[in-house]
C-alpha positions as CSV (number, residue, x, y, z in Angstrom):
1,M,-17.3,-45.3,69.2
2,R,-19.5,-44.4,66.3
3,R,-17.6,-46.7,64.2
4,F,-18.6,-49.7,66.2
5,F,-22.5,-48.8,65.7
6,R,-22.7,-48.5,61.9
7,T,-26.1,-49.9,60.6
8,A,-24.1,-52.6,58.8
9,L,-22.4,-53.8,61.8
10,I,-25.7,-53.9,63.9
11,Q,-27.3,-55.8,61.1
12,R,-24.5,-58.4,61.2
13,F,-24.6,-58.8,64.9
14,I,-28.6,-59.3,65.0
15,Q,-28.0,-61.8,62.1
16,S,-25.3,-63.7,64.0
17,C,-27.5,-63.8,67.1
18,R,-30.3,-65.4,65.1
19,E,-28.1,-68.0,63.3
20,E,-25.3,-68.8,65.8
21,G,-26.7,-67.6,69.2
22,L,-25.9,-64.7,71.5
23,R,-22.6,-66.2,72.9
24,S,-21.1,-66.7,69.4
25,A,-22.1,-63.3,68.2
26,A,-20.8,-61.6,71.3
27,R,-17.4,-63.6,70.9
28,K,-16.9,-62.2,67.2
29,A,-18.0,-58.8,68.3
30,R,-15.2,-58.7,71.1
31,I,-12.6,-59.9,68.6
32,Y,-13.7,-57.3,65.9
33,I,-13.6,-54.3,68.5
34,A,-10.4,-55.4,69.9
35,M,-8.6,-55.6,66.5
36,R,-10.1,-52.2,65.6
37,L,-8.8,-50.6,68.9
38,R,-5.4,-52.2,68.4
39,G,-4.9,-50.8,64.9
40,L,-5.5,-54.0,63.1
41,A,-7.9,-53.6,60.1
42,P,-10.7,-56.2,60.3
43,S,-10.3,-58.3,57.3
44,G,-12.0,-61.8,56.3
45,T,-10.2,-63.4,59.3
46,A,-12.0,-61.1,61.7
47,A,-15.0,-59.5,60.3
48,L,-18.1,-59.6,62.6
49,G,-20.3,-62.4,61.8
50,H,-17.6,-63.8,59.4
51,D,-19.6,-66.9,58.0
52,T,-22.8,-65.2,58.1
53,A,-22.3,-61.5,57.1
54,M,-22.4,-62.3,53.5
55,H,-24.8,-65.3,53.7
56,R,-26.9,-64.3,50.8
57,D,-24.1,-63.1,48.6
58,H,-22.9,-66.7,48.0
59,M,-26.0,-67.3,46.0
60,Y,-25.5,-64.4,44.0
61,L,-24.9,-66.4,40.9
62,G,-27.2,-69.2,41.7
63,K,-30.1,-68.2,39.4
64,V,-27.7,-67.2,36.5
65,W,-26.2,-70.6,36.6
66,Q,-29.6,-72.3,36.7
67,T,-30.5,-70.4,33.6
68,L,-27.5,-71.2,31.8
69,A,-27.5,-74.8,32.5
70,Q,-31.0,-75.1,31.4
71,K,-30.2,-73.4,28.3
72,E,-27.3,-75.7,27.7
73,A,-25.0,-72.4,27.9
74,F,-23.3,-73.3,31.2
75,H,-19.8,-74.4,29.6
76,I,-17.8,-72.3,27.5
77,S,-15.1,-73.4,24.8
78,P,-12.3,-72.6,24.3
79,A,-10.8,-70.7,27.3
80,P,-10.7,-66.9,26.9
81,A,-6.8,-66.8,27.1
82,V,-6.9,-69.0,23.8
83,L,-9.2,-66.7,22.0
84,R,-7.8,-63.4,22.9
85,Q,-4.2,-62.0,22.6
86,R,-5.0,-59.1,24.9
87,R,-4.8,-60.5,28.6
88,K,-6.9,-59.1,31.2
89,I,-6.7,-60.1,35.0
90,A,-9.4,-60.2,37.3
91,L,-7.9,-59.3,40.8
92,I,-10.0,-60.2,43.7
93,A,-8.5,-59.3,47.0
94,D,-8.9,-58.6,50.7
95,M,-8.2,-54.9,50.6
96,N,-9.0,-53.9,54.3
97,L,-5.2,-53.1,55.2
98,P,-4.0,-50.1,53.4
99,Q,-0.4,-51.3,53.0
100,C,-1.5,-54.5,51.6
101,R,-3.8,-52.6,49.1
102,K,-0.9,-50.5,48.0
103,Y,1.8,-53.2,47.4
104,R,-0.1,-56.2,46.4
105,V,-3.1,-54.7,44.6
106,E,-2.9,-51.2,43.3
107,Q,0.9,-51.5,42.6
108,L,0.3,-54.9,40.9
109,A,-2.5,-53.5,38.8
110,G,-0.1,-50.6,37.6
111,F,2.7,-53.1,36.8
112,W,0.6,-55.4,34.6
113,E,-0.7,-52.3,32.8
114,T,2.9,-51.2,31.8
115,Q,3.2,-54.8,30.4
116,G,0.2,-54.5,28.1
117,V,-2.1,-56.4,30.4
118,D,-5.4,-55.1,31.5
119,V,-6.7,-55.4,35.3
120,G,-9.9,-55.1,36.9
121,Y,-9.6,-55.3,40.7
122,A,-12.2,-55.5,43.4
123,H,-12.5,-56.0,47.2
124,Y,-13.7,-59.4,47.7
125,Q,-17.0,-58.2,49.7
126,D,-18.1,-56.0,46.7
127,V,-19.8,-59.1,45.1
128,P,-21.5,-57.4,42.0
129,R,-18.0,-55.9,41.0
130,C,-16.1,-59.2,41.6
131,V,-18.4,-61.0,39.5
132,S,-18.3,-58.3,36.9
133,V,-14.6,-58.2,36.6
134,L,-14.6,-62.0,36.0
135,Q,-16.7,-62.1,33.0
136,D,-14.2,-60.6,30.7
137,A,-11.1,-61.8,32.2
138,T,-8.6,-64.2,30.9
139,H,-6.9,-64.9,34.2
140,L,-7.9,-64.7,37.9
141,M,-5.6,-63.4,40.8
142,E,-6.6,-63.8,44.3
143,Y,-5.0,-62.0,47.1
144,R,-5.2,-62.8,50.8
145,L,-8.4,-64.6,50.5
146,Q,-9.6,-67.3,52.6
147,N,-12.0,-70.1,51.9
148,T,-15.7,-68.9,52.4
149,P,-18.9,-69.4,50.5
150,V,-18.4,-66.3,48.8
151,T,-14.8,-66.8,47.7
152,S,-15.8,-70.5,46.6
153,M,-18.4,-68.9,44.6
154,Y,-15.9,-66.8,42.7
155,R,-13.7,-69.8,42.3
156,Y,-16.6,-71.7,40.7
157,E,-17.4,-69.1,38.2
158,A,-13.7,-68.8,37.4
159,H,-13.6,-72.4,36.6
160,R,-16.8,-72.2,34.5
161,L,-15.2,-69.4,32.5
162,R,-12.0,-71.6,32.3
163,L,-9.6,-69.0,33.8
164,P,-6.5,-70.1,35.3
165,I,-6.1,-69.1,38.9
166,L,-3.2,-67.4,40.8
167,Y,-3.1,-67.1,44.5
168,D,-1.1,-64.2,46.2
169,L,-0.1,-63.8,49.9
170,D,2.6,-61.7,51.7
171,D,2.2,-63.2,55.1
172,P,1.9,-66.7,56.3
173,L,-1.6,-66.6,57.3
174,F,-2.0,-70.2,56.6
175,S,0.8,-71.3,59.1
176,V,0.1,-72.4,62.6
177,S,3.8,-72.9,63.1
178,A,4.5,-69.3,62.1
179,Y,1.7,-67.9,64.4
180,E,2.6,-69.9,67.3
181,T,6.3,-68.7,67.4
182,Y,5.5,-65.1,66.2
183,Q,6.8,-62.9,69.2
184,N,4.5,-59.9,68.3
185,M,1.5,-62.0,69.2
186,S,2.4,-61.6,72.7
187,A,0.7,-58.3,72.5
188,L,-2.5,-59.6,71.6
189,P,-5.2,-61.5,74.0
190,A,-5.1,-65.2,73.9
191,S,-8.6,-65.3,72.4
192,M,-7.4,-63.4,69.5
193,K,-4.3,-65.4,68.9
194,L,-6.6,-68.6,68.9
195,H,-8.8,-67.0,66.3
196,F,-6.0,-66.5,64.0
197,L,-4.7,-70.0,64.4
198,S,-8.2,-71.4,63.7
199,E,-8.5,-69.4,60.5
200,A,-5.2,-70.8,59.1
201,P,-6.7,-73.7,57.3
202,R,-9.2,-71.6,55.5
203,Y,-6.2,-69.7,53.9
204,L,-4.2,-72.9,53.2
205,D,-7.6,-74.3,51.4
206,M,-7.8,-71.3,49.4
207,M,-4.0,-71.3,48.5
208,N,-3.9,-75.0,47.6
209,G,-7.0,-74.7,45.3
210,A,-4.9,-72.3,42.8
211,D,-2.9,-73.3,40.0
212,L,0.0,-71.1,40.8
213,I,1.2,-69.3,44.0
214,T,2.9,-66.0,44.3
215,V,4.6,-64.6,47.5
216,S,6.6,-61.6,48.3
217,T,9.9,-62.8,49.6
218,P,12.3,-65.9,49.3
219,G,11.8,-66.6,53.0
220,M,8.0,-66.7,52.5
221,A,8.5,-68.8,49.4
222,Q,10.6,-71.4,51.6
223,H,7.9,-71.5,54.1
224,T,5.0,-71.7,51.9
225,R,6.5,-74.7,50.1
226,L,6.3,-76.7,53.4
227,Y,2.5,-76.4,53.0
228,T,1.9,-77.0,49.3
229,R,2.9,-78.9,46.3
230,R,1.7,-76.1,43.9
231,P,4.4,-74.3,42.2
232,V,5.5,-71.1,44.2
233,H,7.1,-68.0,42.9
234,I,8.2,-64.7,44.0
235,R,6.9,-61.3,43.3
236,R,8.7,-58.7,45.6
237,N,7.2,-55.3,46.6
238,F,8.7,-52.3,44.8
239,A,8.6,-48.5,44.5
240,D,5.9,-47.4,42.2
241,A,5.5,-44.1,40.5
242,L,3.1,-42.7,43.3
243,T,5.8,-43.9,46.0
244,L,8.6,-42.2,44.1
245,E,6.7,-38.9,43.7
246,A,5.2,-38.8,47.2
247,G,8.7,-39.5,48.5
248,A,10.3,-36.7,46.6
249,Q,7.7,-34.2,47.7
250,A,8.3,-35.3,51.3
251,Q,12.0,-35.1,50.9
252,A,12.0,-31.7,49.6
253,A,9.5,-30.5,52.3
254,A,11.8,-31.9,55.2
255,G,15.1,-30.6,53.8
256,A,15.3,-27.2,55.4
257,A,13.8,-28.2,58.8
258,K,16.3,-31.3,59.0
259,R,19.2,-29.2,58.4
260,Q,18.3,-26.3,61.0
261,D,17.8,-28.0,64.2
262,G,20.9,-30.1,64.5
263,V,19.1,-33.0,66.0
264,F,20.0,-36.5,64.9
265,R,16.9,-38.7,64.6
266,L,16.5,-42.4,64.4
267,A,13.1,-43.5,63.2
268,F,11.1,-46.6,64.2
269,A,8.0,-47.1,62.2
270,S,5.2,-49.5,63.4
271,G,2.2,-50.2,61.2
272,S,0.5,-52.5,63.6
273,Q,0.4,-53.7,67.2
274,G,3.1,-55.8,68.7
275,H,6.3,-54.4,67.4
276,E,7.5,-53.6,70.9
277,A,8.9,-57.2,70.7
278,D,11.0,-56.1,67.7
279,F,12.3,-52.9,69.3
280,A,13.2,-54.9,72.5
281,I,16.0,-56.5,70.4
282,I,17.9,-53.2,70.3
283,Q,16.3,-51.3,73.2
284,E,19.6,-51.3,75.2
285,Q,21.8,-50.2,72.2
286,V,19.2,-47.3,71.4
287,S,18.9,-46.3,75.1
288,A,22.7,-46.0,75.3
289,F,23.1,-44.1,72.1
290,L,20.5,-41.4,73.1
291,A,22.0,-41.1,76.6
292,A,25.3,-40.2,75.0
293,A,24.2,-36.9,73.6
294,P,21.2,-34.6,74.3
295,Q,20.8,-33.8,70.6
296,R,19.7,-37.3,69.8
297,R,16.1,-38.5,69.3
298,L,14.0,-41.6,68.8
299,M,11.1,-41.0,66.4
300,I,8.3,-43.5,66.8
301,L,5.8,-43.6,63.9
302,G,2.7,-45.5,64.3
303,H,1.5,-47.9,66.8
304,F,3.7,-48.4,69.9
305,D,3.1,-48.5,73.8
306,T,5.6,-46.0,75.0
307,D,5.1,-47.4,78.6
308,F,7.4,-50.1,77.3
309,L,10.4,-47.5,77.2
310,P,12.4,-46.5,80.2
311,T,11.3,-43.5,81.8
312,D,14.5,-41.6,81.6
313,L,14.6,-42.4,77.9
314,Q,11.0,-41.0,76.9
315,K,12.3,-37.3,77.2
316,Q,14.2,-38.0,74.0
317,V,11.3,-39.8,72.3
318,E,9.3,-38.1,69.7
319,T,6.0,-40.0,68.9
320,H,3.8,-39.7,65.9
321,P,0.5,-41.5,65.4
322,F,-0.5,-43.6,62.6
323,T,-1.7,-41.8,59.7
324,T,-1.9,-41.5,56.1
325,Y,0.7,-42.8,53.8
326,A,1.8,-39.2,52.6
327,R,1.8,-37.9,56.1
328,Y,4.0,-40.9,57.2
329,L,6.4,-40.1,54.4
330,E,6.6,-36.5,55.5
331,T,7.4,-37.3,59.1
332,L,10.0,-40.3,58.1
333,A,11.7,-37.7,55.8
334,L,12.6,-35.7,59.0
335,A,14.9,-38.7,60.2
336,D,18.5,-39.2,59.7
337,C,18.1,-43.0,59.4
338,A,15.6,-45.7,59.8
339,I,16.1,-48.6,62.0
340,M,14.4,-52.1,61.4
341,P,15.0,-54.7,64.0
342,L,12.9,-57.9,63.8
343,A,12.7,-60.7,66.1
344,N,14.1,-63.9,64.8
345,D,10.9,-66.0,64.0
346,I,9.2,-67.7,61.2
347,F,6.5,-64.9,60.6
348,N,9.3,-62.2,60.4
349,S,11.5,-64.3,58.1
350,C,8.7,-63.9,55.5
351,K,8.5,-60.2,55.8
352,S,9.3,-57.9,52.8
353,A,11.4,-54.8,52.5
354,V,8.6,-52.3,52.5
355,R,10.0,-50.2,55.3
356,V,13.4,-50.0,53.5
357,I,11.4,-48.7,50.4
358,D,9.6,-46.3,52.3
359,A,12.8,-44.8,53.9
360,A,14.6,-44.8,50.6
361,S,11.8,-43.0,48.9
362,V,12.5,-40.0,51.1
363,G,16.3,-40.2,50.9
364,V,16.7,-41.8,54.5
365,P,19.2,-44.8,54.9
366,S,18.1,-47.8,56.7
367,I,19.8,-49.9,59.4
368,A,18.4,-53.3,59.3
369,G,19.0,-56.8,60.8
370,T,19.4,-60.1,59.0
371,V,16.0,-61.2,59.5
372,S,13.4,-60.8,56.4
373,D,14.3,-59.5,52.8
374,M,15.3,-56.2,54.1
375,A,19.2,-57.0,54.0
376,H,18.6,-58.1,50.3
377,V,17.4,-54.6,49.2
378,I,20.1,-52.7,51.1
379,R,23.5,-52.4,49.7
380,A,25.6,-52.5,52.7
381,G,27.9,-49.5,53.3
382,E,26.3,-47.6,50.3
383,T,22.5,-47.4,50.7
384,G,22.3,-48.4,54.4
385,L,23.9,-50.6,57.0
386,I,23.4,-54.3,58.2
387,A,23.4,-55.1,61.7
388,D,24.2,-58.8,62.2
389,E,24.9,-58.7,65.8
390,P,23.9,-56.6,68.8
391,E,27.0,-54.5,69.0
392,A,26.6,-53.8,65.2
393,W,23.5,-51.5,66.0
394,T,25.7,-49.4,68.1
395,T,28.6,-49.2,65.6
396,A,25.9,-48.3,62.9
397,F,24.2,-45.5,65.1
398,E,27.6,-44.0,66.1
399,Q,28.9,-44.2,62.4
400,L,26.0,-42.1,61.0
401,A,25.7,-39.8,63.9
402,R,29.3,-38.7,63.8
403,D,29.1,-38.1,60.0
404,P,25.7,-36.6,59.1
405,D,27.0,-36.0,55.5
406,T,27.6,-39.8,55.1
407,A,24.1,-40.4,56.3
408,R,22.8,-38.0,53.7
409,K,24.8,-39.4,51.0
410,M,23.6,-43.0,51.9
411,G,20.0,-41.7,51.9
412,N,20.5,-40.1,48.5
413,A,22.2,-43.3,47.2
414,A,19.3,-45.3,48.4
415,R,16.8,-43.1,46.6
416,A,18.8,-43.5,43.4
417,D,19.0,-47.3,43.8
418,L,15.1,-47.3,44.4
419,E,14.6,-45.5,41.1
420,T,16.9,-47.7,39.1
421,R,16.7,-51.1,40.7
422,W,13.7,-51.3,42.9
423,S,11.0,-49.6,40.8
424,G,8.3,-51.6,38.9
425,Q,10.3,-53.5,36.1
426,P,10.0,-56.9,34.7
427,E,13.3,-58.1,36.1
428,D,14.0,-61.3,37.7
429,H,14.8,-59.9,41.2
430,I,11.3,-58.3,41.1
431,I,9.2,-60.8,39.6
432,S,9.9,-64.4,38.7
433,P,9.8,-65.0,34.9
434,E,7.4,-67.9,35.3
435,I,4.7,-65.4,36.6
436,L,5.2,-63.3,33.4
437,H,5.0,-66.4,31.2
438,W,1.8,-67.6,33.1
439,V,0.0,-64.5,32.1
440,K,1.6,-63.4,28.8
441,G,2.9,-66.8,27.4
């Protein structure tokens, strides 16, 4: 409970009570605590005292702007991108979620640096650093931000500095239609769902104020275009050098143990609450597969309510709590294949193939459905299997269980494909050429 009584959070609660009243402050506190207990990292959408927590920070540049205006030095000309051949991106992001920070911030920074572009990134609540990285930038990229007084201040400063602005998002946080049909939301209280719905316009406002929008999948691009007239382009997630190195280490460590116990393991990874709805799609097929032989196991990695599983199935289930990325890969490497069902809804259709990337990094083949971008990354029959109907899941399970050598060969092929095709490279299937031109052109 100590994490709920940090000085900063108590100060936010008191401040919210003063400015919005006890009822409003208590409602925000309940949402914050519920998200933390459910494994959802509180971001700008759910921070305690969301509008008031940084009420002074949005005035951080006020006196600077006054002084510049008084000295007739407020406007600059020409734009930095015109003056400098060397590009530098200021990347301001919501980095509360570890997976988001890895794939959409740190990975992106590493990619641009291989392209001769400097990157300075900052968490949006670190106001001094955010302002600092803007000052010598030629471009601004924003990730997962919503419209608040502080983010509006960053935007205003970017316009003053004549920086072109790109907005990046990998979930349809702006979409009421996606939230309302998202089956995983059934695991959350109605009040929390209403909170997410009410925050959607803030993301849309921020997104529509940018010059260019980037998203992580074709499905996400298609849905985003329903909400904006801005140009929308794709930058897929990929395997960076750290992922490949950590995966190789985990694969090597798991090798001997994997061969010795003779158990065939299906791995189901869940990075957040609510994925019981996805597993339900194939629960019948998994149950029948496990019941057919005692040396079969289901590994559940991360957040999952095992009470959802039939009692007679639980003796063949191995659970591993949510943990660090390195430990997650070490556990995943013990599996013979990774299974990735997704309920067929708008939100899931926007999802990327990060779970396929994770599995491939440790030499584990994936079995995925046709929802999301995962099937695009799998070469069916070579690096994994695609299950396009209920019976196909059973066929895939049995195919790999009967021939573990084929499963290992598929896993090794998936790893090789990751290194050659899905690592950080400026190819069209990774990043749209329009994005490269926008920065370097």
